[in-house]
C-alpha positions in Angstrom: 153.2 12.7 29.2 151.2 9.5 29.0 148.6 10.5 31.5 147.6 13.7 29.6 145.8 14.6 26.5 146.1 17.8 24.4 143.2 20.1 23.8 143.0 23.1 21.6 141.0 26.3 21.5 141.3 29.6 19.7 144.0 30.7 22.1 146.2 27.7 21.8 146.8 24.3 23.3 146.7 22.9 26.9 147.6 19.6 28.5 144.6 18.0 30.3 144.6 15.0 32.5 143.7 12.1 30.2 140.8 10.9 32.3 139.4 14.3 33.3 135.8 15.0 32.4 136.6 18.8 32.1 138.6 20.3 29.3 140.5 23.3 28.1 137.8 25.9 28.7 137.4 24.7 32.3 141.2 24.8 32.8 141.5 28.3 31.5 138.7 29.5 33.8 140.3 27.8 36.8 143.5 29.6 36.0 141.9 32.9 35.2 139.5 33.2 38.2 141.2 32.1 41.5 138.9 34.7 43.2 136.5 33.5 45.9 137.5 29.9 46.2 133.7 29.3 46.3 132.2 26.4 44.4 129.2 27.0 42.1 126.1 26.3 44.1 125.0 22.7 44.0 121.5 23.5 43.0 122.6 25.7 40.1 124.7 22.8 38.7 121.8 20.4 38.9 119.4 23.0 37.4 122.0 23.5 34.6 121.9 19.8 34.0 118.1 19.9 33.7 118.4 22.7 31.1 120.9 20.7 29.1 118.7 17.6 29.3 115.7 19.5 28.0 117.8 20.9 25.2 119.3 17.4 24.3 115.8 15.8 24.4 114.5 18.5 22.1 117.4 18.2 19.7 116.9 14.4 19.7 113.2 14.8 19.1 113.8 16.7 15.9 116.6 14.4 14.7 119.4 17.1 14.9 121.8 14.2 15.6 122.0 11.4 13.0 123.5 9.0 15.5 120.9 7.7 18.0 123.4 6.1 20.3 125.2 9.4 20.6 122.0 11.2 21.3 121.0 8.7 24.0 124.5 9.0 25.5 124.2 12.8 25.7 120.8 12.5 27.3 122.1 10.1 29.9 125.0 12.3 30.7 122.7 15.3 31.0 120.5 13.4 33.4 123.5 12.5 35.6 124.3 16.1 35.7 120.8 17.0 36.7 120.7 14.7 39.7 124.1 15.8 41.0 126.2 12.8 40.0 128.7 14.9 38.1 128.9 17.9 40.3 132.4 17.1 41.6 133.8 17.9 38.0 132.5 21.5 38.0 135.6 23.3 39.1 135.2 26.9 38.0 135.0 29.6 40.6 131.6 31.0 41.5 132.9 34.5 40.7 134.0 34.7 37.1 134.1 37.0 34.1 132.1 36.3 31.0 128.5 36.3 32.2 128.6 32.6 33.1 130.3 31.3 30.0 132.9 29.5 32.1 130.2 27.7 34.0 128.4 26.8 30.8 131.6 25.5 29.2 132.5 23.5 32.3 129.1 21.9 32.2 129.3 21.3 28.4 132.8 19.7 28.7 131.8 17.4 31.5 128.6 16.2 29.8 130.5 15.7 26.5 133.2 13.6 28.1 130.8 11.7 30.2 128.8 10.9 27.0 132.1 9.7 25.4 132.6 7.4 28.4 129.1 6.0 28.0 130.0 5.3 24.3 133.2 3.6 25.4 135.3 6.4 23.9 138.1 8.3 25.6 137.5 11.8 27.1 138.6 14.5 24.7 137.4 12.7 21.5 135.4 15.7 20.5 135.1 14.7 16.9 132.6 12.2 18.2 130.8 14.3 20.9 131.7 18.0 21.0 131.1 20.3 24.0 130.2 23.1 21.6 128.7 21.6 18.5 126.6 18.9 20.4 126.1 19.8 24.1 125.7 23.5 23.4 123.7 22.9 20.2 121.0 25.7 19.6 122.0 27.3 23.0 124.0 30.1 24.5 125.3 30.9 27.9 123.0 33.9 27.8 119.8 31.9 27.8 120.8 28.7 29.6 122.5 30.4 32.6 119.6 32.6 33.7 117.2 29.8 33.1 119.2 27.4 35.3 119.5 30.1 37.9 115.7 30.6 38.0 115.1 26.9 38.4 117.6 26.6 41.2 116.1 29.6 42.9 112.5 28.2 42.6 113.6 24.9 44.1 115.2 26.7 47.1 112.3 29.0 47.5 109.9 26.1 47.9 112.1 24.7 50.6 112.4 28.1 52.3 108.6 28.6 52.2 108.1 25.3 54.1 110.7 26.2 56.7 109.0 29.6 57.3 105.6 27.9 57.5 107.0 25.6 60.2 108.4 28.6 62.1 105.0 30.4 61.8 103.2 27.4 63.1 105.6 27.1 66.1 104.9 30.7 67.1 101.2 30.0 66.7 101.6 27.1 69.1 103.4 29.4 71.5 100.6 31.9 71.2 98.2 29.4 72.6 100.6 28.0 75.2 101.3 31.4 76.6 97.8 33.0 76.1 97.1 33.1 79.9 100.3 34.9 80.9 99.7 38.6 81.4 102.9 40.7 81.1 104.2 44.2 80.7 104.2 45.4 77.1 107.0 47.8 76.2 107.5 50.6 73.8 110.9 52.3 73.2 112.1 49.7 75.8 110.0 51.4 78.5 107.1 49.9 80.3 103.9 50.7 78.4 100.6 48.8 78.9 99.6 45.2 79.7 99.5 42.5 77.1 100.0 38.7 77.1 103.0 36.7 76.2 100.7 34.8 73.9 99.8 38.0 72.0 103.5 38.8 71.7 104.2 35.4 70.1 101.1 35.7 67.9 102.5 39.0 66.4 105.7 37.1 65.5 103.6 34.4 63.8 101.8 37.0 61.7 105.0 38.5 60.5 106.3 35.2 59.3 102.9 34.4 57.8 103.4 37.5 55.6 106.9 36.4 54.8 105.7 32.9 53.8 103.1 34.4 51.4 105.6 36.7 49.8 108.0 33.8 49.2 105.2 31.7 47.7 104.5 34.5 45.2 108.1 34.8 44.2 107.8 31.7 42.0 105.5 33.7 39.7 108.3 36.1 39.1 110.9 33.5 38.3 109.0 31.0 36.2 109.3 33.1 33.0 112.6 32.1 31.2 114.5 33.2 28.1 115.6 29.7 27.0 115.6 29.6 23.2 116.6 33.2 22.9 120.3 32.2 22.5 122.8 35.1 22.5 120.6 38.2 23.0 117.1 37.0 22.8 116.7 36.9 19.0 117.0 33.1 18.8 120.1 33.4 16.5 121.4 30.0 15.6 118.4 28.0 16.8 115.6 26.6 14.6 112.0 27.6 15.4 110.9 24.1 16.3 113.6 24.0 19.0 112.7 27.5 20.3 109.0 26.7 20.6 109.5 23.2 22.2 112.4 23.3 24.6 110.7 25.2 27.4 107.7 22.9 27.2 110.1 20.0 27.6 111.9 21.7 30.5 108.5 22.4 32.2 107.5 18.7 32.0 110.9 17.5 33.4 111.1 20.0 36.3 107.4 20.0 37.3 107.7 23.8 37.5 105.3 26.0 35.7 107.9 27.5 33.4 106.9 29.7 30.5 108.9 31.2 27.6 109.2 35.0 27.9 107.1 36.9 25.4 110.0 39.2 25.0 113.1 37.1 24.9 115.4 40.2 24.5 114.0 41.7 27.7 114.4 38.3 29.4 118.1 38.2 28.3 119.3 41.7 29.2 117.3 42.6 32.3 117.9 41.1 35.8 115.4 43.2 37.8 113.4 40.1 38.7 116.3 38.9 40.9 116.3 42.2 42.7 112.6 41.8 43.4 113.1 38.3 44.8 116.1 39.4 46.8 113.9 42.2 48.3 111.4 39.6 49.5 114.3 37.6 51.1 115.5 40.8 52.7 112.0 41.3 54.2 112.2 37.8 55.7 115.7 38.7 57.0 114.3 41.8 58.6 111.6 39.7 60.5 114.2 37.2 61.6 116.5 40.0 62.8 113.8 41.8 64.8 112.3 38.7 66.3 115.6 37.0 67.2 116.7 40.2 69.0 113.4 40.4 70.8 113.9 36.9 72.1 117.4 37.8 73.3 116.0 40.8 75.1 113.1 38.9 76.7 115.4 36.2 77.9 118.1 38.5 79.1 119.6 37.9 82.5 119.1 35.4 84.0 119.3 37.4 87.2 119.6 41.1 86.1 117.7 41.2 82.9 114.1 41.0 81.7 114.1 37.2 82.1 110.4 36.8 81.0 111.2 33.8 78.8 113.8 31.1 78.9 115.7 30.0 75.8 117.2 26.5 75.5 120.7 26.3 76.8 122.9 25.2 73.9 126.5 25.6 75.0 128.8 27.3 77.5 129.0 31.0 76.9 132.3 32.1 78.2 135.9 31.0 78.6 136.3 33.2 81.7 132.8 33.6 83.3 131.6 30.4 84.9 128.0 29.5 84.3 127.4 32.1 81.6 125.1 30.8 78.8 124.5 33.0 75.7 121.5 33.1 73.3 123.7 31.6 70.5 120.8 30.5 68.2 119.2 33.9 68.0 122.7 35.4 67.6 123.4 33.1 64.6 120.0 33.9 63.1 120.6 37.6 63.4 124.0 37.3 61.8 122.4 35.4 58.9 119.9 38.2 58.5 122.7 40.8 58.3 124.5 38.7 55.6 121.3 38.5 53.6 120.8 42.2 53.8 124.4 42.7 52.6 123.9 40.3 49.7 120.7 42.1 48.7 122.8 45.2 48.1 125.2 43.1 46.0 122.3 41.8 43.9 120.8 45.3 43.5 124.1 46.8 42.4 125.0 44.0 40.0 121.6 43.9 38.4 121.8 47.6 37.7 125.3 47.3 36.1 124.2 45.2 33.1 125.0 46.8 29.7 122.8 46.9 26.7 121.8 43.3 25.6 123.2 41.4 28.6 124.0 41.5 32.3 127.6 40.4 32.6 127.4 40.1 36.3 125.0 37.2 36.5 127.5 34.9 38.3 127.7 37.4 41.1 123.9 37.7 41.2 123.6 33.9 41.2 126.2 33.4 44.0 124.6 36.1 46.3 121.0 35.0 45.6 121.5 31.3 46.0 123.6 31.9 49.1 120.8 33.9 50.6 118.3 31.2 49.9 120.5 28.5 51.3 121.5 30.2 54.5 117.9 31.4 55.2 116.7 27.8 54.8 119.2 26.6 57.4 118.8 29.6 59.7 115.0 29.4 59.8 115.0 25.7 60.5 117.7 26.2 63.2 115.7 29.0 64.8 112.5 26.9 64.8 113.9 23.6 66.0 116.7 24.7 68.3 115.2 27.8 69.8 111.5 28.7 69.4 110.1 25.2 70.0 111.9 25.1 73.3 111.0 28.5 74.7 109.4 28.4 78.1 107.9 31.2 80.1 109.0 32.6 83.5 105.4 33.0 84.5 106.0 34.1 88.1 108.3 36.9 87.1 105.8 38.1 84.5 103.2 38.2 87.3 105.5 40.0 89.7 106.3 42.6 87.0 102.6 43.2 86.4 102.0 43.9 90.1 105.0 46.2 90.5 105.1 48.1 87.3 103.5 51.5 86.9 102.4 50.3 83.4 99.7 48.3 85.2 97.8 51.4 86.2 96.7 52.0 82.5 94.6 48.9 82.7 92.7 50.4 85.6 91.8 53.7 83.9 88.4 52.7 82.5 87.3 51.9 86.1 89.0 54.6 88.3 89.9 57.4 85.9 93.1 59.3 85.5 93.0 61.4 88.7 92.5 58.4 91.0 95.1 56.4 89.0 97.6 59.2 89.8 96.8 58.9 93.5 97.4 55.2 93.4 100.7 55.7 91.7 101.8 58.2 94.3 100.8 55.9 97.2 102.6 53.0 95.7 105.7 55.1 95.3 105.6 56.6 98.7 105.0 53.3 100.6 107.0 51.1 98.2 104.0 48.8 97.6 102.6 47.3 94.5 99.9 48.8 92.3 97.6 46.1 93.4 98.2 46.7 97.1 97.9 50.5 96.6 94.6 50.5 94.7 93.0 48.1 97.3 94.4 50.0 100.3 93.0 53.3 98.9 89.7 51.5 98.3 89.3 52.5 94.7 89.0 48.8 93.8 88.5 45.6 95.5 90.9 42.7 95.1 88.5 40.9 92.8 87.8 44.0 90.7 91.5 44.6 90.3 92.1 41.0 89.2 89.2 41.3 86.7 90.8 44.3 85.0 94.2 42.5 84.4 92.9 39.1 83.1 94.2 38.0 79.7 90.8 38.7 78.2 90.6 42.2 79.7 94.1 43.4 78.6 93.7 42.0 75.0 90.2 43.0 74.1 89.7 45.9 71.7 88.1 48.8 73.6 86.1 48.5 76.8 
């Protein structure tokens, strides 16, 4: 066949499309792993390109290639991979056996064949540029893959931190906007004591402030890499000058404070750091789940629910019930949170299933972790822009609830005491009047004294 080339590996020969940038190792992986039909995460591909570029630059620096044109072509191809220009040629499934070897080989083959193109040579001419002898020179899947994963995760974490900060600031704005609105606070979904809608929003802001800080600190956990350790962390097959230089080069290129692990064997076999980071993401998911459900509850109705806030109306809510509008943004955010929690269990289990000198389930860890980061970035931004920013208060209903709810009586205790408060409650119940009307009618408080006890300042101050 004139439009194909023949490639050979230790298992035999395969026909490859003549102009394909991938090769036999990629083809075997595509055939072997038709599992999830999920592509490898875009950020992982780019980060892998950055790792390969740092390795190529280090090899070039120490003249491990005699041909400078070849070295420069390899560097250029690695750069193209690092900025995403070659991502369409990465075909292997996100879920694969081999601890990521299929991903590494797909990357190696594409870079090698792209370098051949730059040299005006045909793809597959591996006697000139080899995926293994040149692109993988002084490397292993077992040090390049986890290093690339950590870089990709750090980049996404920085994005996520900014999105969470934006959400936190929006809730802080709502805290000020609603500071004057006194409302019923609830515990166990029952009327409790008075608070303000602003304080309610402020508590949400504090939760996301903690999440933002945790996410920021995650980078410290991920910046230690095992690049240079090759197969199991002993540096087998790599010269010392490469091992002690390549991470420095990668740090300069990425502008991330990467550091070579003091114990490269530990860095190669143990994946607990990904469990730690995943736990932080699960904490954020928990906050999102709780707050999104609170907003759904506070906006419930519009006629027969709590209805204390109004969420933006995004789309028709029913194919059979005219006029129904559902809280679709909080629902989507809550579903994202559940997905993140599920993926956390995947990461936890996979990290614990590593054996001896390597964790063979890194592709599963990578897929679940990077998915969590990606969907959280989108969900937090969606929540902020399309929901929280547009929340408005149903101020009159909040005021009416305060007047009519037995919870209001607790605010009067410092002034009238428990016994008189009980009398007020009984009167309000017997005559079907509000707490305000009852306490004034029974002359325990004047109208102005009552109002003073339920001001925003009065219900929010610590002690009396």
